[in-house]
C-alpha positions as CSV (number, residue, x, y, z in Angstrom):
1,X,0.0,0.0,0.0
2,X,1.3,3.5,-0.9
3,X,2.1,6.0,1.8
4,X,-0.6,8.3,0.5
5,X,-3.2,5.5,0.8
6,X,-2.0,4.8,4.3
7,X,-2.4,8.4,5.3
8,X,-5.9,8.6,3.7
9,X,-7.0,5.6,5.7
10,X,-5.8,7.1,8.9
11,X,-7.4,10.5,8.0
12,X,-10.7,8.7,7.6
13,X,-10.2,6.9,10.9
14,X,-9.4,10.2,12.5
15,X,-12.5,11.9,11.1
16,X,-14.6,9.0,12.5
17,X,-12.9,9.4,15.9
18,X,-13.6,13.1,15.9
19,X,-17.3,12.5,15.2
20,X,-17.5,9.9,18.0
21,X,-15.7,12.1,20.4
22,X,-18.0,15.1,19.6
23,X,-21.1,12.9,20.3
24,X,-19.6,11.7,23.6
25,X,-18.6,15.3,24.6
26,X,-22.1,16.5,23.7
27,X,-23.7,13.8,25.9
28,X,-21.3,14.3,28.9
29,X,-20.7,18.1,29.0
30,X,-23.4,19.9,27.2
31,X,-25.3,20.7,30.4
32,X,-22.1,22.4,31.8
33,X,-21.3,24.5,28.8
34,X,-24.5,24.9,26.8
35,X,-23.5,28.2,25.2
36,X,-20.2,26.9,23.9
37,X,-21.8,23.8,22.5
38,X,-24.6,25.8,20.8
39,X,-22.0,28.0,19.1
40,X,-19.9,25.0,17.9
41,X,-23.0,23.2,16.8
42,X,-24.3,26.1,14.7
43,X,-20.9,26.8,13.2
44,X,-20.5,23.2,12.2
45,X,-24.0,23.1,10.7
46,X,-23.3,26.2,8.6
47,X,-19.9,24.8,7.4
48,X,-21.5,21.6,6.3
49,X,-24.4,23.5,4.6
50,X,-22.0,25.7,2.7
51,X,-19.8,22.7,1.5
52,X,-22.7,20.5,0.6
53,X,-24.6,23.4,-0.9
54,X,-21.7,24.2,-3.2
55,X,-21.5,20.6,-4.5
56,X,-25.3,20.3,-4.9
57,X,-25.5,23.7,-6.8
58,X,-22.7,22.5,-9.1
59,X,-24.5,19.3,-9.8
60,X,-27.9,21.0,-10.3
61,X,-26.3,23.6,-12.7
62,X,-24.7,20.8,-14.7
63,X,-28.0,18.8,-14.8
64,X,-29.8,21.9,-16.2
65,X,-27.0,22.5,-18.8
66,X,-27.1,18.8,-19.9
67,X,-30.9,19.1,-20.7
68,X,-30.0,21.1,-23.9
69,X,-27.3,18.7,-25.1
70,X,-27.5,15.2,-26.6
71,X,-26.3,12.6,-24.0
72,X,-24.1,11.1,-26.7
73,X,-22.7,14.4,-28.0
74,X,-19.3,14.0,-29.5
75,X,-19.4,10.2,-29.8
76,X,-17.7,9.2,-33.0
77,X,-16.9,5.8,-34.6
78,X,-18.9,2.6,-34.8
79,X,-20.3,1.8,-31.4
80,X,-18.9,-1.5,-30.1
81,X,-20.5,-1.5,-26.6
82,X,-23.4,0.7,-25.2
83,X,-24.7,0.1,-21.7
84,X,-28.1,1.4,-20.4
85,X,-29.5,1.4,-16.9
86,X,-32.6,-0.5,-16.2
87,X,-35.5,1.7,-17.3
88,X,-37.9,0.2,-14.7
89,X,-35.2,0.7,-12.0
90,X,-34.8,4.4,-13.0
91,X,-38.6,5.0,-12.7
92,X,-38.6,3.3,-9.2
93,X,-35.8,5.7,-8.1
94,X,-37.8,8.7,-9.5
95,X,-40.9,7.6,-7.6
96,X,-38.9,7.1,-4.4
97,X,-37.5,10.7,-4.6
98,X,-41.0,12.1,-5.3
99,X,-42.4,10.1,-2.4
100,X,-39.7,11.5,0.0
101,X,-40.6,15.0,-1.1
102,X,-44.3,14.5,-0.7
103,X,-43.9,12.8,2.7
104,X,-41.7,15.7,4.0
105,X,-44.1,18.3,2.7
106,X,-47.1,16.5,4.3
107,X,-45.2,16.0,7.5
108,X,-44.5,19.8,7.7
109,X,-48.1,20.7,7.0
110,X,-49.6,18.1,9.3
111,X,-47.2,18.3,12.2
112,X,-48.8,21.4,13.9
113,X,-51.9,19.2,14.5
114,X,-49.8,16.5,16.2
115,X,-47.4,18.7,18.2
116,X,-49.0,21.9,19.7
117,X,-45.4,23.3,20.3
118,X,-44.5,23.1,16.6
119,X,-42.9,26.3,15.3
120,X,-42.8,27.2,11.5
121,X,-39.6,27.5,9.6
122,X,-39.8,31.3,9.7
123,X,-39.3,31.1,13.4
124,X,-36.4,28.6,13.4
125,X,-32.8,29.7,14.1
126,X,-30.8,30.5,11.0
127,X,-28.7,27.3,10.9
128,X,-31.8,25.2,11.0
129,X,-33.4,27.3,8.2
130,X,-30.3,26.8,6.1
131,X,-30.4,23.0,6.6
132,X,-34.1,22.9,5.7
133,X,-33.3,24.9,2.5
134,X,-30.4,22.6,1.8
135,X,-32.8,19.6,2.0
136,X,-35.1,21.1,-0.5
137,X,-32.2,21.9,-2.8
138,X,-30.8,18.4,-2.6
139,X,-34.3,16.9,-3.3
140,X,-34.9,19.2,-6.3
141,X,-31.5,18.3,-7.8
142,X,-32.0,14.6,-7.3
143,X,-35.4,14.7,-8.9
144,X,-34.1,16.7,-11.8
145,X,-31.1,14.5,-12.3
146,X,-32.9,11.1,-12.1
147,X,-35.9,12.3,-14.2
148,X,-33.6,13.6,-16.9
149,X,-31.7,10.3,-17.1
150,X,-34.9,8.4,-17.2
151,X,-36.6,10.5,-19.9
152,X,-33.5,10.8,-22.1
153,X,-32.7,7.1,-22.1
154,X,-29.1,7.9,-22.3
155,X,-26.4,5.1,-22.2
156,X,-24.1,5.5,-19.3
157,X,-21.2,3.8,-21.1
158,X,-20.3,3.8,-24.8
159,X,-17.2,2.3,-26.3
160,X,-16.0,2.9,-29.9
161,X,-12.6,2.6,-31.7
162,X,-12.1,6.3,-31.2
163,X,-12.8,6.7,-27.5
164,X,-15.3,6.1,-24.7
165,X,-18.1,7.8,-22.8
166,X,-18.5,7.0,-19.0
167,X,-21.4,8.6,-17.2
168,X,-22.6,6.3,-14.4
169,X,-24.4,9.1,-12.6
170,X,-25.7,10.8,-15.8
171,X,-22.8,13.3,-15.8
172,X,-19.4,13.0,-17.4
173,X,-16.8,15.1,-19.1
174,X,-18.1,13.8,-22.4
175,X,-16.6,11.6,-25.0
176,X,-13.0,10.9,-24.3
177,X,-10.8,10.3,-27.3
178,X,-8.1,7.7,-27.2
179,X,-5.4,10.1,-28.4
180,X,-6.1,12.2,-25.3
181,X,-5.6,9.2,-23.0
182,X,-2.0,8.7,-21.6
183,X,-2.6,5.7,-19.4
184,X,-5.1,3.0,-18.4
185,X,-4.2,1.5,-15.1
186,X,-5.9,-0.7,-12.6
187,X,-5.2,0.6,-9.1
188,X,-6.7,1.0,-5.6
189,X,-8.1,3.9,-3.6
190,X,-9.3,4.2,0.0
191,X,-13.0,4.2,0.2
192,X,-15.6,4.1,3.0
193,X,-18.6,3.6,0.7
194,X,-21.0,1.0,2.0
195,X,-18.5,-0.1,4.7
196,X,-18.1,0.4,8.4
197,X,-14.4,1.3,8.0
198,X,-12.2,2.6,5.2
199,X,-11.1,-0.2,2.8
200,X,-9.2,-0.3,-0.5
201,X,-11.4,-0.3,-3.6
202,X,-10.2,-1.4,-7.0
203,X,-10.7,1.1,-9.8
204,X,-9.5,1.6,-13.4
205,X,-7.7,4.9,-13.5
206,X,-7.6,6.9,-16.7
207,X,-4.8,9.5,-17.2
208,X,-5.5,12.4,-19.6
209,X,-2.9,14.3,-21.6
210,X,-4.7,17.6,-20.8
211,X,-7.2,17.1,-18.0
212,X,-8.3,20.8,-18.2
213,X,-9.7,20.1,-21.7
214,X,-12.3,17.8,-20.2
215,X,-12.9,19.5,-16.9
216,X,-13.7,22.7,-18.8
217,X,-16.8,20.9,-20.1
218,X,-18.3,21.2,-16.7
219,X,-19.7,24.4,-15.2
220,X,-17.1,26.3,-13.1
221,X,-18.4,25.0,-9.7
222,X,-18.5,21.4,-10.7
223,X,-15.2,21.8,-12.7
224,X,-13.4,22.9,-9.6
225,X,-14.7,19.9,-7.7
226,X,-13.6,17.6,-10.5
227,X,-10.1,19.1,-10.6
228,X,-9.8,18.7,-6.8
229,X,-11.0,15.1,-6.9
230,X,-8.4,14.3,-9.7
231,X,-5.6,15.6,-7.5
232,X,-7.0,13.9,-4.4
233,X,-7.1,10.5,-6.1
234,X,-3.8,11.0,-8.0
235,X,-2.1,11.4,-4.6
236,X,-3.4,7.9,-3.6
237,X,-2.8,6.1,-6.9
238,X,0.7,7.8,-7.3
239,X,-0.2,8.4,-10.9
240,X,-2.8,10.0,-13.2
241,X,-6.4,9.5,-11.9
242,X,-8.3,12.1,-14.0
243,X,-11.2,9.6,-14.5
244,X,-11.9,6.7,-12.2
245,X,-13.9,3.8,-13.6
246,X,-15.6,1.6,-11.0
247,X,-15.6,-2.1,-11.9
248,X,-18.7,-2.7,-9.8
249,X,-20.7,-0.7,-12.4
250,X,-20.0,-3.3,-15.1
251,X,-20.5,-6.4,-13.0
252,X,-19.4,-9.6,-14.8
253,X,-18.6,-7.7,-18.0
254,X,-15.8,-5.7,-16.4
255,X,-13.0,-8.0,-17.5
256,X,-14.2,-8.0,-21.1
257,X,-14.7,-4.2,-21.2
258,X,-11.4,-3.5,-19.6
259,X,-9.5,-5.7,-22.0
260,X,-11.2,-4.1,-25.0
261,X,-10.5,-0.6,-23.7
262,X,-6.8,-1.5,-23.3
263,X,-6.7,-3.0,-26.8
264,X,-8.3,0.1,-28.4
265,X,-6.0,2.4,-26.5
266,X,-3.0,0.4,-27.6
267,X,-4.1,0.6,-31.2
268,X,-4.6,4.4,-31.0
269,X,-1.0,4.8,-29.7
270,X,0.5,3.1,-32.8
């Protein structure tokens, strides 16, 4: 394991320890220092709201921009492989998002009848108003993104002799040409996704000759996040990691698709 990955694992463990410690301190000492804890809690909530809001706004902006573009814009060459998400599964996700929004709205409207001490959002403290607004923003972006993917029937992966398109979440830098790819390399990154503790996750890292050429296809907010993520993962992989392809997305076909991508990339380099 590289030193960078070791550090990343310990950083994640440290973050978890801070969260657990904060919960314990809140439970043991809040009654003694209520004003201090209130200030820290509000400051933390505002910081989280700003960071998450920045990311969500970037994603929402990009989702709106993508509505005016073809999902396969720029794809050239005969298509060898095109993968689509389950249409039924996409509609199920859309309905779940709608149901969550309806349930939250109904709960807010009906709650005064259940709890006589209920106070409307207009009387909440600012941090809680911000968090409520952030929830609405996240819900709207999720609904827009999933509904857009479902209605457009866009493939999330396309492979041709001239390049590939990889958009597992409906967003991508577009069609990547083989002549712009410097390296295809299977490596590992530290990930806590779906696990109780940080673990190494296998990925296929794609190095680009000019990463800014592709990150510029995003809006400024999302582009900044993409560039930061590229540097963050490059430190772990000790090499280019401008695009990370998750083998889990391809299931049993990963080996076949990886081999074909490597072959097409090798042919383009000749």
